[in-house]
MDAnalysis code that builds the backbone (N, CA, C; Angstrom):
import MDAnalysis as mda
import numpy as np

u = mda.Universe.empty(756, n_residues=252, atom_resindex=np.repeat(np.arange(252), 3), trajectory=True)
u.add_TopologyAttr("name", ["N", "CA", "C"] * 252)
u.add_TopologyAttr("resid", np.arange(1, 253))
u.add_TopologyAttr("resname", ["MET", "ARG", "THR", "VAL", "LEU", "VAL", "THR", "GLY", "MET", "SER", "GLY", "LEU", "ILE", "GLY", "GLY", "ILE", "VAL", "ARG", "ARG", "ARG", "LEU", "GLU", "GLY", "ARG", "TYR", "GLU", "LEU", "PHE", "ALA", "LEU", "ASN", "ARG", "ARG", "ALA", "VAL", "PRO", "GLY", "ILE", "HIS", "THR", "TYR", "ARG", "ALA", "ASP", "ILE", "ALA", "ASP", "PHE", "ASP", "ALA", "ILE", "LEU", "PRO", "ALA", "PHE", "GLU", "GLY", "LYS", "GLU", "VAL", "VAL", "ILE", "HIS", "LEU", "ALA", "GLY", "HIS", "LEU", "GLY", "GLU", "ASP", "TRP", "GLU", "GLY", "ASN", "LEU", "HIS", "THR", "SER", "ILE", "ILE", "GLY", "THR", "TYR", "ASN", "VAL", "TYR", "GLU", "ALA", "ALA", "TRP", "ARG", "HIS", "GLY", "VAL", "GLN", "ARG", "ILE", "ILE", "TYR", "ALA", "SER", "SER", "GLY", "ALA", "VAL", "ILE", "GLY", "GLY", "TRP", "GLU", "ARG", "GLU", "GLU", "PRO", "TYR", "LYS", "ALA", "LEU", "VAL", "GLU", "ALA", "ARG", "TYR", "GLN", "ASP", "VAL", "PRO", "PHE", "PRO", "TRP", "PRO", "LEU", "VAL", "ASN", "HIS", "GLU", "THR", "PRO", "LEU", "ARG", "PRO", "ARG", "SER", "LEU", "TYR", "GLY", "CYS", "ALA", "LYS", "ALA", "TRP", "GLY", "GLU", "ILE", "LEU", "GLY", "ARG", "TYR", "TYR", "ALA", "ASP", "ALA", "PHE", "GLY", "ILE", "SER", "VAL", "LEU", "CYS", "ILE", "ARG", "ILE", "GLY", "HIS", "VAL", "THR", "ALA", "GLU", "ASP", "ARG", "PRO", "THR", "ARG", "LEU", "PRO", "ALA", "ASP", "TRP", "ALA", "ASN", "TRP", "CYS", "SER", "GLN", "ARG", "ASP", "ILE", "ALA", "GLN", "MET", "ILE", "GLU", "ARG", "CYS", "VAL", "GLU", "ALA", "PRO", "ALA", "SER", "LEU", "ARG", "PHE", "GLY", "ILE", "PHE", "TYR", "ALA", "LEU", "SER", "ASP", "ASN", "ARG", "TRP", "ARG", "TYR", "ARG", "ASP", "ILE", "GLU", "TYR", "ALA", "ARG", "ARG", "TRP", "LEU", "GLY", "TYR", "ALA", "PRO", "GLN", "ASP", "ASN", "ALA", "GLU", "ALA", "PHE", "ARG", "PRO", "GLN", "GLU"])
u.atoms.positions = np.array([
    [122.649, 92.392, 88.976],
    [121.517, 92.380, 89.905],
    [120.960, 93.784, 90.050],
    [119.640, 93.903, 90.085],
    [119.006, 95.202, 90.266],
    [119.169, 95.642, 91.719],
    [119.375, 96.930, 91.920],
    [119.529, 97.475, 93.262],
    [118.166, 97.916, 93.771],
    [117.799, 97.389, 94.930],
    [116.471, 97.622, 95.490],
    [116.619, 98.119, 96.923],
    [116.038, 99.278, 97.206],
    [116.006, 99.832, 98.555],
    [114.634, 99.577, 99.154],
    [114.605, 99.010, 100.344],
    [113.349, 98.710, 101.030],
    [113.268, 99.551, 102.293],
    [112.246, 100.393, 102.405],
    [112.017, 101.104, 103.656],
    [111.174, 100.231, 104.569],
    [111.463, 100.287, 105.865],
    [110.682, 99.490, 106.809],
    [110.925, 97.995, 106.686],
    [112.149, 97.584, 106.392],
    [112.414, 96.157, 106.214],
    [112.273, 95.368, 107.504],
    [112.352, 96.015, 108.649],
    [112.252, 95.284, 109.907],
    [110.818, 94.911, 110.266],
    [109.823, 95.387, 109.504],
    [108.439, 95.040, 109.755],
    [108.059, 93.689, 109.186],
    [106.810, 93.287, 109.415],
    [106.337, 91.980, 108.960],
    [106.490, 91.822, 107.455],
    [105.945, 92.750, 106.682],
    [106.011, 92.618, 105.225],
    [107.435, 92.835, 104.739],
    [108.195, 93.688, 105.410],
    [109.597, 93.856, 105.041],
    [110.370, 92.557, 105.130],
    [110.129, 91.789, 106.183],
    [110.793, 90.494, 106.308],
    [110.352, 89.508, 105.238],
    [109.065, 89.541, 104.890],
    [108.548, 88.679, 103.817],
    [109.208, 89.029, 102.496],
    [109.330, 90.328, 102.220],
    [109.968, 90.778, 100.980],
    [111.430, 90.349, 100.946],
    [112.104, 90.499, 102.058],
    [113.513, 90.090, 102.088],
    [113.668, 88.616, 101.725],
    [112.857, 87.758, 102.346],
    [112.970, 86.328, 102.059],
    [112.682, 86.020, 100.593],
    [111.786, 86.773, 99.986],
    [111.421, 86.529, 98.587],
    [112.496, 87.018, 97.618],
    [113.096, 88.164, 97.910],
    [113.973, 88.811, 96.936],
    [115.464, 88.603, 97.183],
    [115.827, 88.232, 98.390],
    [117.245, 88.131, 98.715],
    [117.930, 87.082, 97.835],
    [119.078, 87.453, 97.294],
    [119.830, 86.573, 96.412],
    [119.549, 86.817, 94.949],
    [118.388, 87.423, 94.648],
    [118.039, 87.732, 93.258],
    [118.193, 89.215, 92.947],
    [118.227, 90.028, 94.000],
    [118.414, 91.462, 93.856],
    [119.425, 91.913, 94.898],
    [120.072, 93.032, 94.646],
    [120.970, 93.602, 95.632],
    [120.118, 94.474, 96.552],
    [119.880, 93.977, 97.759],
    [118.942, 94.619, 98.673],
    [119.645, 95.566, 99.645],
    [118.980, 96.689, 99.902],
    [119.407, 97.653, 100.899],
    [118.180, 98.008, 101.740],
    [118.422, 98.395, 102.988],
    [117.327, 98.769, 103.880],
    [117.486, 100.221, 104.315],
    [116.354, 100.915, 104.409],
    [116.287, 102.218, 105.060],
    [115.396, 102.020, 106.277],
    [115.999, 102.113, 107.465],
    [115.327, 101.661, 108.677],
    [115.829, 102.465, 109.868],
    [115.021, 102.542, 110.904],
    [115.492, 103.215, 112.114],
    [116.484, 102.365, 112.886],
    [116.372, 101.047, 112.767],
    [117.350, 100.163, 113.413],
    [117.961, 99.248, 112.365],
    [119.138, 98.724, 112.684],
    [119.870, 97.899, 111.726],
    [119.093, 96.623, 111.417],
    [119.199, 96.184, 110.153],
    [118.647, 94.902, 109.726],
    [119.824, 93.957, 109.548],
    [119.996, 92.955, 110.409],
    [121.170, 92.083, 110.333],
    [121.316, 91.435, 108.956],
    [122.520, 91.492, 108.419],
    [122.816, 90.866, 107.140],
    [122.476, 91.702, 105.933],
    [121.912, 92.891, 106.130],
    [121.543, 93.779, 105.030],
    [122.208, 95.141, 105.254],
    [122.760, 95.697, 104.181],
    [123.315, 97.055, 104.277],
    [122.175, 97.997, 104.623],
    [122.245, 98.594, 105.806],
    [121.144, 99.408, 106.315],
    [121.561, 100.866, 106.452],
    [120.751, 101.745, 105.877],
    [120.876, 103.176, 106.127],
    [119.949, 103.489, 107.305],
    [120.524, 103.867, 108.415],
    [119.722, 104.094, 109.621],
    [119.360, 105.576, 109.716],
    [118.066, 105.843, 109.648],
    [117.598, 107.230, 109.700],
    [116.106, 107.248, 109.958],
    [115.631, 108.381, 110.469],
    [114.201, 108.641, 110.604],
    [113.688, 109.092, 109.247],
    [112.666, 108.419, 108.742],
    [112.192, 108.686, 107.387],
    [111.657, 110.109, 107.231],
    [111.338, 110.764, 108.325],
    [110.859, 112.147, 108.255],
    [112.001, 113.158, 108.188],
    [113.247, 112.696, 108.261],
    [114.427, 113.563, 108.176],
    [115.004, 113.453, 106.767],
    [114.627, 114.411, 105.911],
    [114.973, 114.311, 104.492],
    [116.477, 114.236, 104.266],
    [117.248, 115.110, 104.889],
    [118.693, 115.129, 104.666],
    [119.341, 113.823, 105.116],
    [118.794, 113.214, 106.161],
    [119.371, 111.969, 106.670],
    [119.100, 110.786, 105.749],
    [117.935, 110.780, 105.086],
    [117.617, 109.620, 104.242],
    [118.126, 109.763, 102.816],
    [118.426, 110.966, 102.373],
    [118.761, 111.200, 100.961],
    [119.878, 110.300, 100.438],
    [120.981, 110.091, 101.163],
    [122.055, 109.243, 100.619],
    [121.629, 107.809, 100.319],
    [120.578, 107.317, 100.994],
    [120.158, 105.922, 100.791],
    [119.672, 105.663, 99.375],
    [119.253, 106.701, 98.658],
    [118.628, 106.528, 97.348],
    [119.623, 106.578, 96.196],
    [120.818, 106.975, 96.471],
    [121.816, 107.095, 95.409],
    [122.149, 105.725, 94.818],
    [122.054, 105.614, 93.505],
    [122.400, 104.379, 92.822],
    [121.361, 103.283, 92.877],
    [120.188, 103.568, 93.418],
    [119.146, 102.542, 93.515],
    [118.222, 102.618, 92.297],
    [117.793, 101.459, 91.821],
    [116.882, 101.398, 90.672],
    [115.423, 101.337, 91.086],
    [115.158, 100.625, 92.178],
    [113.778, 100.419, 92.648],
    [113.731, 100.711, 94.141],
    [112.674, 101.383, 94.574],
    [112.410, 101.590, 95.994],
    [111.086, 100.910, 96.331],
    [111.092, 100.066, 97.351],
    [109.873, 99.459, 97.882],
    [109.592, 100.171, 99.199],
    [108.572, 101.015, 99.192],
    [108.291, 101.867, 100.351],
    [107.234, 101.222, 101.239],
    [107.707, 100.547, 102.289],
    [106.831, 99.844, 103.218],
    [106.650, 100.592, 104.531],
    [107.560, 101.492, 104.863],
    [107.501, 102.175, 106.155],
    [106.225, 103.004, 106.259],
    [105.580, 102.920, 107.393],
    [104.364, 103.690, 107.604],
    [103.932, 103.583, 109.052],
    [103.016, 104.450, 109.428],
    [102.490, 104.468, 110.795],
    [101.178, 103.698, 110.821],
    [101.061, 102.760, 111.751],
    [99.889, 101.887, 111.783],
    [98.783, 102.388, 112.692],
    [99.038, 103.431, 113.457],
    [98.035, 103.897, 114.403],
    [97.092, 104.932, 113.816],
    [96.185, 105.409, 114.681],
    [95.180, 106.375, 114.266],
    [95.492, 107.796, 114.730],
    [96.589, 107.994, 115.464],
    [96.912, 109.325, 115.954],
    [97.457, 110.187, 114.818],
    [97.065, 111.446, 114.825],
    [97.434, 112.367, 113.760],
    [98.935, 112.585, 113.686],
    [99.596, 112.806, 114.823],
    [101.020, 113.120, 114.804],
    [101.839, 111.985, 114.199],
    [101.499, 110.752, 114.530],
    [102.229, 109.620, 113.962],
    [102.029, 109.507, 112.470],
    [100.791, 109.690, 112.004],
    [100.527, 109.635, 110.563],
    [101.201, 110.782, 109.828],
    [101.179, 111.960, 110.428],
    [101.833, 113.108, 109.799],
    [103.331, 112.883, 109.672],
    [103.948, 112.442, 110.742],
    [105.404, 112.276, 110.778],
    [105.888, 111.222, 109.785],
    [105.305, 110.038, 109.849],
    [105.825, 108.896, 109.080],
    [105.145, 108.731, 107.735],
    [103.826, 108.745, 107.709],
    [103.115, 108.373, 106.487],
    [102.883, 109.541, 105.539],
    [102.930, 110.768, 106.035],
    [102.725, 111.926, 105.162],
    [104.056, 112.604, 104.845],
    [104.749, 113.109, 105.876],
    [106.058, 113.717, 105.624],
    [107.044, 112.664, 105.126],
    [107.065, 111.508, 105.764],
    [108.004, 110.459, 105.371],
    [107.799, 109.993, 103.949],
    [106.544, 109.834, 103.535],
    [106.274, 109.381, 102.172],
    [106.663, 110.445, 101.159],
    [106.380, 111.714, 101.454],
    [106.857, 112.787, 100.576],
    [108.376, 112.724, 100.438],
    [109.080, 112.532, 101.549],
    [110.539, 112.471, 101.497],
    [111.033, 111.340, 100.611],
    [110.359, 110.202, 100.668],
    [110.763, 109.057, 99.835],
    [110.614, 109.391, 98.357],
    [109.471, 109.932, 97.954],
    [109.273, 110.289, 96.546],
    [110.290, 111.334, 96.096],
    [110.496, 112.344, 96.905],
    [111.396, 113.423, 96.517],
    [112.845, 112.933, 96.430],
    [113.277, 112.137, 97.390],
    [114.640, 111.598, 97.355],
    [114.833, 110.667, 96.163],
    [113.811, 109.863, 95.875],
    [113.903, 108.957, 94.717],
    [114.036, 109.753, 93.426],
    [113.239, 110.809, 93.281],
    [113.327, 111.633, 92.070],
    [114.700, 112.275, 91.942],
    [115.207, 112.801, 93.013],
    [116.503, 113.499, 92.956],
    [117.638, 112.566, 92.565],
    [117.531, 111.296, 92.925],
    [118.612, 110.355, 92.617],
    [118.309, 109.465, 91.410],
    [117.262, 109.764, 90.665],
    [117.011, 109.045, 89.425],
    [116.517, 107.628, 89.591],
    [115.841, 107.340, 90.684],
    [115.241, 106.010, 90.870],
    [114.209, 105.778, 89.766],
    [114.184, 104.567, 89.205],
    [113.298, 104.267, 88.084],
    [111.879, 103.938, 88.519],
    [111.742, 103.279, 89.671],
    [110.403, 102.825, 90.093],
    [110.261, 102.893, 91.605],
    [109.096, 103.349, 92.051],
    [108.715, 103.300, 93.453],
    [107.513, 102.371, 93.578],
    [107.618, 101.405, 94.473],
    [106.497, 100.519, 94.791],
    [105.986, 100.959, 96.160],
    [104.775, 101.456, 96.185],
    [104.227, 102.074, 97.381],
    [103.236, 101.141, 98.064],
    [103.507, 100.843, 99.320],
    [102.616, 99.977, 100.098],
    [101.443, 100.794, 100.607],
    [100.348, 100.757, 99.866],
    [99.107, 101.376, 100.301],
    [98.307, 100.327, 101.067],
    [97.024, 100.548, 101.194],
    [96.202, 99.677, 102.026],
    [94.766, 99.676, 101.536],
    [94.085, 98.573, 101.788],
    [92.650, 98.528, 101.533],
    [91.880, 99.525, 102.375],
    [92.540, 100.104, 103.390],
    [91.876, 101.106, 104.226],
    [91.489, 102.353, 103.442],
    [92.093, 102.573, 102.269],
    [91.744, 103.769, 101.485],
    [90.332, 103.665, 100.904],
    [89.813, 102.444, 100.802],
    [88.440, 102.272, 100.314],
    [87.594, 101.529, 101.350],
    [88.120, 101.382, 102.572],
    [87.424, 100.616, 103.602],
    [86.096, 101.196, 104.018],
    [85.882, 102.485, 103.753],
    [84.599, 103.099, 104.086],
    [83.435, 102.503, 103.328],
    [83.711, 101.871, 102.185],
    [82.629, 101.219, 101.435],
    [82.031, 100.054, 102.219],
    [82.740, 99.583, 103.231],
    [82.207, 98.495, 104.043],
    [81.039, 98.947, 104.923],
    [80.741, 100.229, 104.915],
    [79.536, 100.717, 105.594],
    [78.284, 100.510, 104.745],
    [78.485, 100.195, 103.464],
    [77.378, 100.059, 102.514],
    [77.205, 98.602, 102.120],
    [75.981, 98.246, 101.753],
    [75.724, 96.917, 101.200],
    [76.118, 96.894, 99.724],
    [76.580, 95.765, 99.196],
    [76.674, 94.450, 99.838],
    [77.983, 94.219, 100.593],
    [78.871, 95.241, 100.612],
    [80.190, 95.047, 101.225],
    [80.070, 94.836, 102.738],
    [79.120, 95.515, 103.352],
    [78.896, 95.325, 104.787],
    [78.518, 93.878, 105.077],
    [77.644, 93.318, 104.262],
    [77.252, 91.920, 104.454],
    [78.438, 90.983, 104.244],
    [79.289, 91.286, 103.283],
    [80.434, 90.421, 103.006],
    [81.403, 90.374, 104.176],
    [81.722, 91.541, 104.765],
    [82.698, 91.534, 105.856],
    [82.077, 91.088, 107.172],
    [80.745, 91.055, 107.230],
    [80.067, 90.523, 108.419],
    [79.661, 89.064, 108.234],
    [80.011, 88.497, 107.074],
    [79.698, 87.093, 106.766],
    [78.204, 86.813, 106.762],
    [77.416, 87.798, 106.343],
    [75.974, 87.596, 106.147],
    [75.750, 87.246, 104.673],
    [76.210, 86.095, 104.293],
    [76.243, 85.747, 102.874],
    [74.853, 85.589, 102.265],
    [73.871, 85.298, 103.098],
    [72.507, 85.172, 102.582],
    [71.971, 86.510, 102.076],
    [72.614, 87.616, 102.478],
    [72.171, 88.949, 102.065],
    [72.987, 89.516, 100.899],
    [73.872, 88.698, 100.343],
    [74.764, 89.167, 99.278],
    [74.190, 88.772, 97.918],
    [74.027, 89.724, 97.000],
    [73.549, 89.380, 95.657],
    [74.651, 88.694, 94.855],
    [74.270, 87.844, 93.945],
    [75.242, 87.158, 93.084],
    [75.003, 87.562, 91.637],
    [76.023, 88.015, 90.914],
    [77.343, 88.368, 91.445],
    [77.287, 89.740, 92.099],
    [78.172, 89.995, 93.042],
    [78.205, 91.310, 93.692],
    [79.229, 92.211, 92.983],
    [79.013, 93.522, 92.981],
    [79.951, 94.428, 92.310],
    [81.266, 94.516, 93.077],
    [82.364, 94.494, 92.350],
    [83.690, 94.585, 92.963],
    [84.148, 96.031, 93.030],
    [84.867, 96.339, 94.073],
    [85.569, 97.621, 94.182],
    [86.869, 97.478, 93.402],
    [87.174, 98.443, 92.533],
    [88.392, 98.350, 91.726],
    [89.214, 99.629, 91.817],
    [90.239, 99.738, 90.966],
    [91.158, 100.875, 91.030],
    [90.498, 102.192, 90.632],
    [89.323, 102.141, 90.018],
    [88.619, 103.350, 89.616],
    [87.516, 103.760, 90.600],
    [87.252, 102.933, 91.594],
    [86.239, 103.253, 92.597],
    [86.694, 104.462, 93.417],
    [85.814, 105.430, 93.671],
    [86.225, 106.603, 94.455],
    [86.792, 106.215, 95.824],
    [87.813, 106.941, 96.232],
    [88.396, 106.724, 97.550],
    [87.350, 106.954, 98.638],
    [87.431, 106.123, 99.668],
    [86.536, 106.287, 100.808],
    [87.238, 105.731, 102.051],
    [88.230, 106.470, 102.564],
    [88.985, 105.964, 103.713],
    [88.100, 105.751, 104.926],
    [88.495, 104.770, 105.734],
    [87.719, 104.477, 106.941],
    [88.415, 104.971, 108.201],
    [89.563, 105.661, 108.050],
    [90.350, 106.050, 109.207],
    [91.383, 107.086, 108.791],
    [92.042, 107.713, 109.780],
    [93.166, 108.605, 109.471],
    [94.291, 107.841, 108.787],
    [94.503, 106.611, 109.213],
    [95.501, 105.759, 108.554],
    [95.184, 105.625, 107.066],
    [93.919, 105.364, 106.732],
    [93.522, 105.259, 105.333],
    [93.698, 106.565, 104.588],
    [93.413, 107.683, 105.254],
    [93.619, 108.998, 104.622],
    [95.090, 109.210, 104.298],
    [95.969, 108.849, 105.232],
    [97.401, 109.015, 105.002],
    [97.879, 108.141, 103.852],
    [97.358, 106.919, 103.759],
    [97.729, 106.042, 102.650],
    [97.208, 106.594, 101.321],
    [96.020, 107.182, 101.330],
    [95.483, 107.796, 100.118],
    [96.380, 108.944, 99.655],
    [96.910, 109.712, 100.589],
    [97.863, 110.781, 100.255],
    [99.048, 110.221, 99.479],
    [99.575, 109.082, 99.914],
    [100.718, 108.488, 99.226],
    [100.402, 108.081, 97.800],
    [99.184, 107.589, 97.568],
    [98.782, 107.239, 96.203],
    [98.683, 108.485, 95.320],
    [98.032, 109.527, 95.839],
    [97.852, 110.759, 95.068],
    [99.198, 111.404, 94.776],
    [100.077, 111.399, 95.769],
    [101.413, 111.945, 95.568],
    [102.174, 111.137, 94.512],
    [101.996, 109.821, 94.526],
    [102.628, 108.978, 93.521],
    [102.153, 109.289, 92.117],
    [100.863, 109.552, 91.967],
    [100.327, 109.961, 90.663],
    [101.004, 111.239, 90.188],
    [101.193, 112.185, 91.096],
    [101.854, 113.443, 90.746],
    [103.297, 113.209, 90.303],
    [104.051, 112.418, 91.061],
    [105.456, 112.193, 90.707],
    [105.585, 111.404, 89.406],
    [104.668, 110.496, 89.152],
    [104.699, 109.762, 87.884],
    [104.455, 110.703, 86.716],
    [103.481, 111.597, 86.847],
    [103.145, 112.520, 85.770],
    [104.197, 113.614, 85.599],
    [104.648, 114.177, 86.713],
    [105.532, 115.338, 86.645],
    [106.974, 114.972, 86.336],
    [107.427, 113.797, 86.803],
    [108.848, 113.477, 86.707],
    [109.145, 112.160, 85.990],
    [108.098, 111.433, 85.569],
    [108.315, 110.230, 84.774],
    [108.757, 109.008, 85.552],
    [108.675, 109.059, 86.891],
    [108.996, 107.874, 87.688],
    [107.845, 106.881, 87.572],
    [108.163, 105.597, 87.443],
    [107.124, 104.577, 87.488],
    [106.713, 104.369, 88.943],
    [105.430, 104.557, 89.236],
    [104.914, 104.400, 90.597],
    [103.795, 103.362, 90.576],
    [103.987, 102.288, 91.311],
    [102.987, 101.231, 91.411],
    [102.530, 101.134, 92.862],
    [101.243, 101.353, 93.071],
    [100.659, 101.359, 94.414],
    [99.936, 100.036, 94.665],
    [100.215, 99.432, 95.799],
    [99.589, 98.156, 96.156],
    [98.678, 98.369, 97.350],
    [97.388, 98.144, 97.170],
    [96.432, 98.213, 98.264],
    [96.390, 96.848, 98.938],
    [97.159, 96.731, 99.987],
    [97.425, 95.434, 100.608],
    [96.279, 95.035, 101.532],
    [95.864, 93.775, 101.419],
    [94.877, 93.228, 102.335],
    [95.495, 92.911, 103.684],
    [94.811, 92.135, 104.490],
    [95.269, 91.860, 105.854],
    [96.282, 90.724, 105.851],
    [97.551, 91.097, 105.997],
    [98.647, 90.132, 106.089],
    [98.936, 89.913, 107.568],
    [99.054, 88.659, 107.993],
    [99.221, 88.364, 109.415],
    [100.499, 87.595, 109.679],
    [101.035, 87.773, 110.880],
    [102.224, 87.023, 111.292],
    [101.924, 85.527, 111.339],
    [100.681, 85.177, 111.650],
    [100.297, 83.755, 111.713],
    [100.098, 83.150, 110.331],
    [100.049, 84.000, 109.310],
    [99.803, 83.598, 107.921],
    [98.493, 82.826, 107.782],
    [97.475, 83.364, 108.416],
    [96.137, 82.810, 108.336],
    [95.155, 83.923, 108.688],
    [93.877, 83.785, 108.330],
    [92.902, 84.800, 108.724],
    [92.786, 84.887, 110.248],
    [92.822, 86.097, 110.779],
    [92.700, 86.291, 112.236],
    [91.658, 87.335, 112.592],
    [91.395, 88.271, 111.705],
    [90.438, 89.350, 111.981],
    [89.101, 88.946, 111.378],
    [88.389, 88.108, 112.127],
    [87.179, 87.503, 111.583],
    [85.932, 88.269, 112.022],
    [84.887, 88.297, 111.162],
    [84.768, 87.569, 109.897],
    [85.315, 88.313, 108.681],
    [85.815, 89.542, 108.845],
    [86.219, 90.332, 107.676],
    [87.332, 89.676, 106.869],
    [88.194, 88.894, 107.538],
    [89.321, 88.288, 106.823],
    [88.890, 87.238, 105.802],
    [87.677, 86.699, 105.921],
    [87.227, 85.776, 104.880],
    [87.163, 86.508, 103.534],
    [87.034, 87.829, 103.579],
    [87.040, 88.632, 102.353],
    [88.388, 89.285, 102.091],
    [89.076, 89.757, 103.145],
    [90.185, 90.699, 102.962],
    [91.569, 90.156, 103.261],
    [91.690, 88.878, 103.591],
    [92.989, 88.309, 103.946],
    [93.907, 88.213, 102.738],
    [95.222, 88.392, 102.999],
    [96.254, 88.165, 101.975],
    [97.363, 87.339, 102.603],
    [97.711, 86.227, 101.991],
    [98.756, 85.367, 102.541],
    [100.129, 85.992, 102.333],
    [101.079, 85.491, 103.082],
    [102.439, 86.002, 102.966],
    [103.030, 85.718, 101.584],
    [102.795, 84.540, 101.043],
    [103.391, 84.286, 99.728],
    [102.674, 85.051, 98.622],
    [101.392, 85.397, 98.824],
    [100.697, 86.199, 97.811],
    [101.177, 87.645, 97.825],
    [101.412, 88.253, 98.999],
    [101.934, 89.622, 98.999],
    [103.368, 89.624, 98.485],
    [104.141, 88.588, 98.789],
    [105.509, 88.521, 98.276],
    [105.502, 88.442, 96.749],
    [104.596, 87.639, 96.211],
    [104.497, 87.535, 94.750],
    [104.109, 88.875, 94.135],
    [103.135, 89.552, 94.736],
    [102.684, 90.826, 94.189],
    [103.819, 91.838, 94.133],
    [104.584, 91.948, 95.218],
    [105.670, 92.923, 95.248],
    [106.748, 92.557, 94.236],
    [107.069, 91.278, 94.129],
    [108.071, 90.881, 93.137],
    [107.588, 91.178, 91.718],
    [106.324, 90.951, 91.447],
    [105.813, 91.236, 90.104],
    [105.819, 92.734, 89.816],
    [105.653, 93.549, 90.839],
    [105.782, 94.993, 90.636],
    [107.231, 95.377, 90.341],
    [108.174, 94.747, 91.011],
    [109.593, 94.999, 90.718],
    [109.891, 94.663, 89.266],
    [109.333, 93.564, 88.783],
    [109.651, 93.053, 87.455],
    [108.750, 93.599, 86.352],
    [107.761, 94.388, 86.682],
    [106.832, 94.906, 85.669],
    [107.571, 95.740, 84.641],
    [107.101, 95.766, 83.388],
    [107.792, 96.520, 82.344],
    [107.901, 97.998, 82.684],
    [108.983, 98.605, 82.230],
    [109.215, 100.026, 82.493],
    [108.111, 100.890, 81.905],
    [107.413, 100.384, 80.890],
    [106.342, 101.147, 80.252],
    [105.126, 101.331, 81.156],
    [105.041, 100.549, 82.249],
    [103.934, 100.700, 83.190],
    [104.277, 101.863, 84.116],
    [103.739, 103.028, 83.823],
    [104.149, 104.257, 84.500],
    [103.424, 104.480, 85.826],
    [102.184, 104.027, 85.916],
    [101.437, 104.194, 87.157],
    [100.373, 103.119, 87.228],
    [100.116, 102.638, 88.421],
    [99.056, 101.653, 88.595],
    [98.671, 101.515, 90.051],
    [97.417, 101.143, 90.270],
    [96.902, 100.829, 91.603],
    [96.369, 99.409, 91.558],
    [96.885, 98.565, 92.437],
    [96.564, 97.148, 92.396],
    [96.185, 96.656, 93.796],
    [95.205, 95.752, 93.845],
    [94.810, 95.142, 95.105],
    [95.577, 93.839, 95.302],
    [96.147, 93.691, 96.497],
    [96.836, 92.454, 96.857],
    [95.993, 91.705, 97.874],
    [95.317, 90.678, 97.393],
    [94.508, 89.794, 98.228],
    [94.765, 88.370, 97.796],
    [94.519, 87.451, 98.685],
    [94.466, 86.063, 98.241],
    [93.153, 85.854, 97.479],
    [93.038, 84.722, 96.813],
    [91.881, 84.478, 95.947],
    [90.696, 84.013, 96.787],
    [90.259, 84.898, 97.676],
    [89.227, 84.556, 98.646],
    [87.852, 84.498, 97.987],
    [87.094, 83.506, 98.367],
    [85.773, 83.312, 97.775],
    [84.884, 84.546, 97.957],
    [84.990, 85.206, 99.124],
    [84.071, 86.293, 99.459],
    [84.722, 87.670, 99.343],
    [85.800, 87.787, 98.618],
    [86.459, 89.095, 98.467],
    [85.574, 90.030, 97.636],
    [85.701, 91.312, 97.910],
    [84.969, 92.308, 97.133],
    [85.905, 93.271, 96.412],
    [87.219, 93.086, 96.582],
    [88.206, 93.942, 95.924],
    [88.746, 93.218, 94.685],
    [88.824, 93.929, 93.606],
    [89.195, 93.353, 92.314],
    [90.675, 92.972, 92.257],
    [90.972, 91.754, 91.796],
    [92.366, 91.364, 91.554],
    [92.623, 91.076, 90.073],
    [91.590, 91.180, 89.249],
    [91.773, 90.890, 87.828],
    [92.655, 91.936, 87.141],
    [92.580, 93.174, 87.589],
    [93.419, 94.228, 87.024],
    [94.897, 93.908, 87.251],
    [95.226, 93.435, 88.455],
    [96.608, 93.034, 88.751],
    [96.999, 91.787, 87.970],
    [96.057, 90.894, 87.777],
    [96.346, 89.695, 86.984],
    [96.669, 90.076, 85.544],
    [95.903, 91.029, 84.998],
    [96.090, 91.422, 83.599],
    [97.395, 92.190, 83.374],
    [97.709, 93.122, 84.261],
    [98.858, 93.997, 84.038],
    [100.160, 93.457, 84.622],
    [100.054, 92.666, 85.674],
    [101.259, 92.189, 86.349],
    [101.452, 90.682, 86.257],
    [100.415, 89.959, 85.874],
    [100.483, 88.504, 85.904],
    [100.309, 87.945, 87.305],
    [99.711, 88.732, 88.191],
    [99.507, 88.297, 89.569],
    [98.552, 87.107, 89.610],
    [98.982, 86.044, 90.272],
    [98.175, 84.822, 90.353],
    [98.216, 84.311, 91.789],
    [97.314, 84.790, 92.647],
    [97.352, 84.372, 94.058],
    [97.192, 82.872, 94.201],
    [97.913, 82.333, 95.175],
    [97.951, 80.888, 95.371],
    [97.117, 80.418, 96.552],
    [96.646, 81.347, 97.354],
    [95.975, 80.961, 98.591],
    [94.539, 81.474, 98.631],
    [93.766, 80.951, 99.570],
    [92.354, 81.281, 99.707],
    [91.989, 81.166, 101.187],
    [91.357, 82.186, 101.718],
    [90.994, 82.177, 103.131],
    [90.118, 80.983, 103.508],
    [89.335, 80.476, 102.554],
    [88.418, 79.384, 102.854],
    [89.135, 78.129, 103.336],
    [90.398, 77.996, 102.995],
    [91.166, 76.826, 103.450],
    [91.283, 76.778, 104.967],
    [91.064, 77.907, 105.627],
    [91.191, 77.985, 107.083],
    [89.845, 78.027, 107.792],
    [88.762, 78.028, 107.063],
    [87.449, 78.103, 107.703],
    [87.131, 76.761, 108.366],
    [86.695, 76.783, 109.618],
    [86.356, 75.524, 110.299],
    [85.220, 74.815, 109.565],
    [85.321, 73.512, 109.514],
    [84.281, 72.715, 108.886],
    [83.047, 72.694, 109.780],
    [81.894, 72.961, 109.175],
    [80.668, 72.982, 109.963],
    [80.022, 71.596, 109.965],
])
């Protein structure tokens, strides 16, 4: 069984990943509090010396821990210093692959422009067909400090992949909800990602060939009104989303 360390396993996506991977991989958690039933290294991710032992002997790291707020100190502590610590600890212990949980927030600023503004506002009559998709080559345009911090993690991953040969796969995750349905409307008709679709994406990143040294992939369900490209993930990872936000739209 492959050894997989998951940071932030006590969060929503961490729990989804556990349910998907448990029994098929030897799972470990790096968390501030214990995860029942999982060998947990308890430490603050911003404390490099405290987290370093967690990476020994691990083949894959799934880095989910991050700060969800907009305050600078929280983003600096967890998403900037903490993410640097994860990459550095992984390199020192010979980890083969880091899967980095990024966010659509790194390109969310494009929603200020048409046709993306119309898509997230559900003004479909103002959307040209076909509309241009945002993809992995589209310039970064964060919409928040949170998005800036996530962009830092992607750029740092590119550096570690180039400088040290670690495989780094970044996932720009859409809106995953505890209810497993669109809740942030109307934007979720475009940006929602179901729990089983994010679980599939992360598993496919774990299983991707070692020759895939770096990649940026969007994790969304196959939403009719999405503007973020998923074909790149389909081609390189075999990602095949099973859900669609339209299934939850009230019948008019």
